[in-house]
DRENTORKOL-3810 file (N, C-alpha, C; in nm, 4 decimals):
REM DRENTORKOL-3810
@n.u->-0.8926; n.v->-0.9512; n.w->0.4214; ca.u->-0.9913; ca.v->-0.8819; ca.w->0.3321; c.u->-0.9639; c.v->-0.9004; c.w->0.1721
@n.u->-0.9383; n.v->-1.0121; n.w->0.1467; ca.u->-0.9187; ca.v->-1.0495; ca.w->0.0174; c.u->-1.0418; c.v->-1.0673; c.w->-0.0616
@n.u->-1.0512; n.v->-1.0704; n.w->-0.2028; ca.u->-1.1549; ca.v->-1.0668; ca.w->-0.2913; c.u->-1.1450; c.v->-1.0160; c.w->-0.4057
@n.u->-1.2473; n.v->-0.9745; n.w->-0.4698; ca.u->-1.2505; ca.v->-0.8812; ca.w->-0.5782; c.u->-1.2976; c.v->-0.7314; c.w->-0.5234
@n.u->-1.2497; n.v->-0.6596; n.w->-0.6207; ca.u->-1.2514; ca.v->-0.5023; ca.w->-0.6159; c.u->-1.3282; c.v->-0.4454; c.w->-0.7821
@n.u->-1.4087; n.v->-0.4016; n.w->-0.7678; ca.u->-1.4619; ca.v->-0.3345; ca.w->-0.9293; c.u->-1.3808; c.v->-0.2059; c.w->-0.9814
@n.u->-1.2633; n.v->-0.2134; n.w->-1.0456; ca.u->-1.2045; ca.v->-0.1041; ca.w->-1.0649; c.u->-1.2881; c.v->-0.0298; c.w->-1.1729
@n.u->-1.2548; n.v->0.0819; n.w->-1.2284; ca.u->-1.3056; ca.v->0.1764; ca.w->-1.3221; c.u->-1.3988; c.v->0.0983; c.w->-1.4439
@n.u->-1.2905; n.v->0.0161; n.w->-1.4755; ca.u->-1.3182; ca.v->-0.0616; ca.w->-1.5918; c.u->-1.3618; c.v->-0.1807; c.w->-1.5519
@n.u->-1.5147; n.v->-0.2302; n.w->-1.5519; ca.u->-1.5341; ca.v->-0.3399; ca.w->-1.4989; c.u->-1.5469; c.v->-0.4897; c.w->-1.6065
@n.u->-1.4565; n.v->-0.4841; n.w->-1.7030; ca.u->-1.4084; ca.v->-0.6046; ca.w->-1.7539; c.u->-1.2719; c.v->-0.6463; c.w->-1.7061
@n.u->-1.2030; n.v->-0.5620; n.w->-1.6238; ca.u->-1.1137; ca.v->-0.5836; ca.w->-1.5524; c.u->-1.0915; c.v->-0.6312; c.w->-1.3992
@n.u->-1.1688; n.v->-0.7269; n.w->-1.3378; ca.u->-1.1676; ca.v->-0.7407; ca.w->-1.2015; c.u->-1.0215; c.v->-0.7445; c.w->-1.1221
@n.u->-1.0044; n.v->-0.6818; n.w->-1.0255; ca.u->-0.8824; ca.v->-0.6954; ca.w->-0.9470; c.u->-0.9022; c.v->-0.7699; c.w->-0.8398
@n.u->-0.7910; n.v->-0.8339; n.w->-0.7997; ca.u->-0.8098; ca.v->-0.9195; ca.w->-0.6658; c.u->-0.7414; c.v->-0.8251; c.w->-0.5835
@n.u->-0.7927; n.v->-0.8330; n.w->-0.4733; ca.u->-0.7684; ca.v->-0.7389; ca.w->-0.3725; c.u->-0.6551; c.v->-0.8219; c.w->-0.2706
@n.u->-0.5266; n.v->-0.7534; n.w->-0.2579; ca.u->-0.4340; ca.v->-0.7774; ca.w->-0.1830; c.u->-0.4583; c.v->-0.8146; c.w->-0.0350
@n.u->-0.3826; n.v->-0.9169; n.w->0.0341; ca.u->-0.3966; ca.v->-0.9336; ca.w->0.1903; c.u->-0.3639; c.v->-0.8083; c.w->0.2426
@n.u->-0.4387; n.v->-0.7570; n.w->0.3530; ca.u->-0.4024; ca.v->-0.6533; ca.w->0.4410; c.u->-0.2618; c.v->-0.6469; c.w->0.4529
@n.u->-0.1775; n.v->-0.5698; n.w->0.4950; ca.u->-0.0390; ca.v->-0.5482; ca.w->0.5011; c.u->0.0605; c.v->-0.5896; c.w->0.4039
@n.u->0.0113; n.v->-0.6041; n.w->0.2776; ca.u->0.0679; ca.v->-0.6222; ca.w->0.1593; c.u->0.1413; c.v->-0.4731; c.w->0.1358
@n.u->0.2561; n.v->-0.4928; n.w->0.0892; ca.u->0.3344; ca.v->-0.3684; ca.w->0.0547; c.u->0.2945; c.v->-0.3203; c.w->-0.0768
@n.u->0.2590; n.v->-0.2049; n.w->-0.1367; ca.u->0.2122; ca.v->-0.1686; ca.w->-0.2574; c.u->0.2833; c.v->-0.0346; c.w->-0.2549
@n.u->0.2785; n.v->-0.0154; n.w->-0.3903; ca.u->0.3638; ca.v->0.1221; ca.w->-0.4654; c.u->0.2358; c.v->0.2012; c.w->-0.5344
@n.u->0.2360; n.v->0.3129; n.w->-0.4905; ca.u->0.1250; ca.v->0.4202; ca.w->-0.5359; c.u->0.1907; c.v->0.5167; c.w->-0.6528
@n.u->0.1308; n.v->0.4798; n.w->-0.7348; ca.u->0.2343; ca.v->0.5415; ca.w->-0.8837; c.u->0.1434; c.v->0.7044; c.w->-0.8628
@n.u->0.0465; n.v->0.7021; n.w->-0.7878; ca.u->-0.0300; ca.v->0.8671; ca.w->-0.8215; c.u->0.0288; c.v->0.9479; c.w->-0.6789
@n.u->0.1276; n.v->0.8831; n.w->-0.6468; ca.u->0.1853; ca.v->0.9522; ca.w->-0.4939; c.u->0.3219; c.v->0.9605; c.w->-0.4971
@n.u->0.3925; n.v->0.9690; n.w->-0.6291; ca.u->0.5210; ca.v->0.9627; ca.w->-0.6140; c.u->0.5754; c.v->0.8316; c.w->-0.6096
@n.u->0.5294; n.v->0.7299; n.w->-0.6229; ca.u->0.5812; ca.v->0.6030; ca.w->-0.6095; c.u->0.6076; c.v->0.5601; c.w->-0.4355
@n.u->0.4979; n.v->0.6082; n.w->-0.3538; ca.u->0.5009; ca.v->0.6223; ca.w->-0.2081; c.u->0.4677; c.v->0.4810; c.w->-0.1890
@n.u->0.5650; n.v->0.4029; n.w->-0.0776; ca.u->0.5326; ca.v->0.2658; ca.w->-0.0605; c.u->0.4493; c.v->0.2658; c.w->0.0661
@n.u->0.3260; n.v->0.1994; n.w->0.0481; ca.u->0.2342; ca.v->0.1605; ca.w->0.1861; c.u->0.1928; c.v->0.0379; c.w->0.1851
@n.u->0.1420; n.v->0.0180; n.w->0.3125; ca.u->0.0673; ca.v->-0.1263; ca.w->0.3326; c.u->-0.0735; c.v->-0.1093; c.w->0.3183
@n.u->-0.0996; n.v->-0.1973; n.w->0.2476; ca.u->-0.2825; ca.v->-0.2058; ca.w->0.2003; c.u->-0.3193; c.v->-0.2551; c.w->0.3248
@n.u->-0.4384; n.v->-0.1434; n.w->0.3448; ca.u->-0.5567; ca.v->-0.1334; ca.w->0.4712; c.u->-0.6733; c.v->-0.2038; c.w->0.4491
@n.u->-0.7253; n.v->-0.1676; n.w->0.3425; ca.u->-0.8620; ca.v->-0.2001; ca.w->0.3111; c.u->-0.9050; c.v->-0.1168; c.w->0.1730
@n.u->-1.0580; n.v->-0.1025; n.w->0.1788; ca.u->-1.0874; ca.v->-0.0441; ca.w->0.0785; c.u->-1.1814; c.v->0.0433; c.w->0.1246
@n.u->-1.1848; n.v->0.1867; n.w->0.0921; ca.u->-1.2692; ca.v->0.2988; ca.w->0.1271; c.u->-1.3397; c.v->0.3372; c.w->0.0169
@n.u->-1.4560; n.v->0.2884; n.w->-0.0061; ca.u->-1.5687; ca.v->0.3519; ca.w->-0.1617; c.u->-1.4530; c.v->0.2920; c.w->-0.2851
@n.u->-1.4509; n.v->0.3699; n.w->-0.3907; ca.u->-1.3640; ca.v->0.3313; ca.w->-0.4565; c.u->-1.2076; c.v->0.3328; c.w->-0.4754
@n.u->-1.1625; n.v->0.3626; n.w->-0.3572; ca.u->-1.0194; ca.v->0.3961; ca.w->-0.3192; c.u->-0.9549; c.v->0.2551; c.w->-0.2571
@n.u->-0.8386; n.v->0.2366; n.w->-0.2506; ca.u->-0.7819; ca.v->0.1493; ca.w->-0.1534; c.u->-0.7072; c.v->0.2555; c.w->-0.0751
@n.u->-0.7255; n.v->0.1900; n.w->0.0679; ca.u->-0.6301; ca.v->0.2726; ca.w->0.1703; c.u->-0.5206; c.v->0.2145; c.w->0.1858
@n.u->-0.3985; n.v->0.2824; n.w->0.1941; ca.u->-0.2661; ca.v->0.2535; ca.w->0.2274; c.u->-0.2178; c.v->0.3351; c.w->0.3270
@n.u->-0.1123; n.v->0.2461; n.w->0.4242; ca.u->-0.0602; ca.v->0.3343; ca.w->0.5365; c.u->0.1044; c.v->0.3161; c.w->0.5172
@n.u->0.1452; n.v->0.4112; n.w->0.5362; ca.u->0.3069; ca.v->0.4530; ca.w->0.5360; c.u->0.3723; c.v->0.3358; c.w->0.6282
@n.u->0.4880; n.v->0.3007; n.w->0.5928; ca.u->0.5232; ca.v->0.1879; ca.w->0.6400; c.u->0.6234; c.v->0.2172; c.w->0.7714
@n.u->0.6304; n.v->0.3690; n.w->0.8059; ca.u->0.7118; ca.v->0.4103; ca.w->0.9206; c.u->0.5913; c.v->0.4434; c.w->1.0096
@n.u->0.4748; n.v->0.4496; n.w->0.9899; ca.u->0.3581; ca.v->0.4990; ca.w->1.0311; c.u->0.3246; c.v->0.6310; c.w->0.9815
@n.u->0.1774; n.v->0.6445; n.w->1.0308; ca.u->0.1558; ca.v->0.8076; ca.w->0.9789; c.u->-0.0081; c.v->0.7704; c.w->0.9506
@n.u->-0.0548; n.v->0.8829; n.w->0.8968; ca.u->-0.1948; ca.v->0.8919; ca.w->0.8190; c.u->-0.1981; c.v->0.7933; c.w->0.7158
@n.u->-0.2944; n.v->0.7060; n.w->0.7188; ca.u->-0.3169; ca.v->0.6541; ca.w->0.6017; c.u->-0.3696; c.v->0.7482; c.w->0.4881
@n.u->-0.3670; n.v->0.7064; n.w->0.3449; ca.u->-0.4161; ca.v->0.7637; ca.w->0.2042; c.u->-0.4986; c.v->0.6979; c.w->0.1490
@n.u->-0.5694; n.v->0.7600; n.w->0.0389; ca.u->-0.6545; ca.v->0.6730; ca.w->-0.0405; c.u->-0.5933; c.v->0.7017; c.w->-0.1530
@n.u->-0.5931; n.v->0.5485; n.w->-0.2614; ca.u->-0.5121; ca.v->0.5340; ca.w->-0.3467; c.u->-0.5943; c.v->0.4925; c.w->-0.4996
@n.u->-0.6005; n.v->0.5576; n.w->-0.5731; ca.u->-0.6787; ca.v->0.4824; ca.w->-0.6810; c.u->-0.6132; c.v->0.3256; c.w->-0.7147
@n.u->-0.7107; n.v->0.2486; n.w->-0.7147; ca.u->-0.6291; ca.v->0.0919; ca.w->-0.7733; c.u->-0.5741; c.v->0.1008; c.w->-0.8800
@n.u->-0.6030; n.v->0.1568; n.w->-0.9732; ca.u->-0.5463; ca.v->0.1419; ca.w->-1.1188; c.u->-0.4074; c.v->0.1751; c.w->-1.1273
@n.u->-0.3497; n.v->0.2747; n.w->-1.0099; ca.u->-0.2220; ca.v->0.3409; ca.w->-0.9951; c.u->-0.1509; c.v->0.2667; c.w->-0.8883
@n.u->-0.1879; n.v->0.1842; n.w->-0.8476; ca.u->-0.1213; ca.v->0.0583; ca.w->-0.7581; c.u->-0.0825; c.v->-0.0601; c.w->-0.8019
@n.u->0.0359; n.v->-0.0778; n.w->-0.7707; ca.u->0.1023; ca.v->-0.2199; ca.w->-0.7834; c.u->0.1602; c.v->-0.2561; c.w->-0.6701
@n.u->0.2208; n.v->-0.3990; n.w->-0.6863; ca.u->0.2854; ca.v->-0.4435; ca.w->-0.5676; c.u->0.4026; c.v->-0.3926; c.w->-0.5852
@n.u->0.4531; n.v->-0.3841; n.w->-0.4467; ca.u->0.6198; ca.v->-0.3683; ca.w->-0.4301; c.u->0.7257; c.v->-0.4650; c.w->-0.4780
@n.u->0.8315; n.v->-0.4202; n.w->-0.5447; ca.u->0.9166; ca.v->-0.5677; ca.w->-0.5918; c.u->1.0120; c.v->-0.5627; c.w->-0.4608
@n.u->1.0996; n.v->-0.6496; n.w->-0.5255; ca.u->1.1777; ca.v->-0.6983; ca.w->-0.4006; c.u->1.2701; c.v->-0.5906; c.w->-0.3378
@n.u->1.3215; n.v->-0.4833; n.w->-0.4316; ca.u->1.4023; ca.v->-0.3893; ca.w->-0.3854; c.u->1.3198; c.v->-0.3049; c.w->-0.3095
@n.u->1.2025; n.v->-0.2582; n.w->-0.3557; ca.u->1.0933; ca.v->-0.1734; ca.w->-0.2665; c.u->1.0670; c.v->-0.2203; c.w->-0.1401
@n.u->1.0580; n.v->-0.3718; n.w->-0.1339; ca.u->1.0302; ca.v->-0.4239; ca.w->-0.0160; c.u->1.1239; c.v->-0.4155; c.w->0.1082
@n.u->1.2624; n.v->-0.4514; n.w->0.0328; ca.u->1.3931; ca.v->-0.4474; ca.w->0.1287; c.u->1.3742; c.v->-0.2732; c.w->0.1657
@n.u->1.3709; n.v->-0.1883; n.w->0.0809; ca.u->1.3606; ca.v->-0.0439; ca.w->0.1257; c.u->1.3022; c.v->-0.0342; c.w->0.2082
@n.u->1.1605; n.v->-0.0583; n.w->0.2249; ca.u->1.0752; ca.v->-0.0316; ca.w->0.3257; c.u->1.1050; c.v->-0.1044; c.w->0.4539
@n.u->1.1523; n.v->-0.2106; n.w->0.4355; ca.u->1.1845; ca.v->-0.2794; ca.w->0.5770; c.u->1.2990; c.v->-0.2054; c.w->0.6601
@n.u->1.3820; n.v->-0.1740; n.w->0.5299; ca.u->1.5228; ca.v->-0.1155; ca.w->0.6322; c.u->1.4602; c.v->0.0266; c.w->0.6897
@n.u->1.3979; n.v->0.1079; n.w->0.6376; ca.u->1.3126; ca.v->0.2289; ca.w->0.6670; c.u->1.2432; c.v->0.2017; c.w->0.8093
@n.u->1.1759; n.v->0.0870; n.w->0.7959; ca.u->1.0965; ca.v->0.0321; ca.w->0.9134; c.u->1.1886; c.v->0.0348; c.w->1.0490
@n.u->1.2746; n.v->-0.0386; n.w->1.0162; ca.u->1.3846; ca.v->-0.0641; ca.w->1.1608; c.u->1.4597; c.v->0.0006; c.w->1.1598
@n.u->1.4958; n.v->0.0911; n.w->1.0774; ca.u->1.5725; ca.v->0.2338; ca.w->1.1304; c.u->1.4654; c.v->0.3316; c.w->1.2078
@n.u->1.3634; n.v->0.3431; n.w->1.1609; ca.u->1.2741; ca.v->0.4166; ca.w->1.2543; c.u->1.2407; c.v->0.3492; c.w->1.4106
@n.u->1.2516; n.v->0.2622; n.w->1.4194; ca.u->1.2263; ca.v->0.1801; ca.w->1.5277; c.u->1.3344; c.v->0.1794; c.w->1.6062
@n.u->1.4491; n.v->0.1910; n.w->1.5405; ca.u->1.5942; ca.v->0.1906; ca.w->1.6396; c.u->1.5797; c.v->0.3571; c.w->1.6948
@n.u->1.5329; n.v->0.4312; n.w->1.6109; ca.u->1.5281; ca.v->0.5754; ca.w->1.6937; c.u->1.4349; c.v->0.6097; c.w->1.7469
@n.u->1.3415; n.v->0.4788; n.w->1.8015; ca.u->1.2190; ca.v->0.5234; ca.w->1.8525; c.u->1.1123; c.v->0.5825; c.w->1.8112
@n.u->1.1099; n.v->0.6283; n.w->1.7056; ca.u->1.0089; ca.v->0.6611; ca.w->1.6276; c.u->0.8847; c.v->0.6186; c.w->1.6186
@n.u->0.8798; n.v->0.4427; n.w->1.5948; ca.u->0.7741; ca.v->0.3587; ca.w->1.5922; c.u->0.7931; c.v->0.2597; c.w->1.7126
@n.u->0.6771; n.v->0.1791; n.w->1.7358; ca.u->0.7126; ca.v->0.0794; ca.w->1.8475; c.u->0.7165; c.v->-0.0470; c.w->1.7361
END
């Protein structure tokens, strides 16, 4: 689902990340989630360890850095080892 998305400011088009890309939502205390798609003017993100998706304002979302991706991967592996996710 890559392409462009019209943000609030039409002068600044944003390229959509690929589905599954780890993103950080500054509007939700820097929660890390996987990009799932677009829902109206919002981006849908899903927690890396499973759970309900949430809608984020694209202007408040950024790509996860290396440390954040590592932390999310470790959290997912730990949850899987505990049997919390498949």
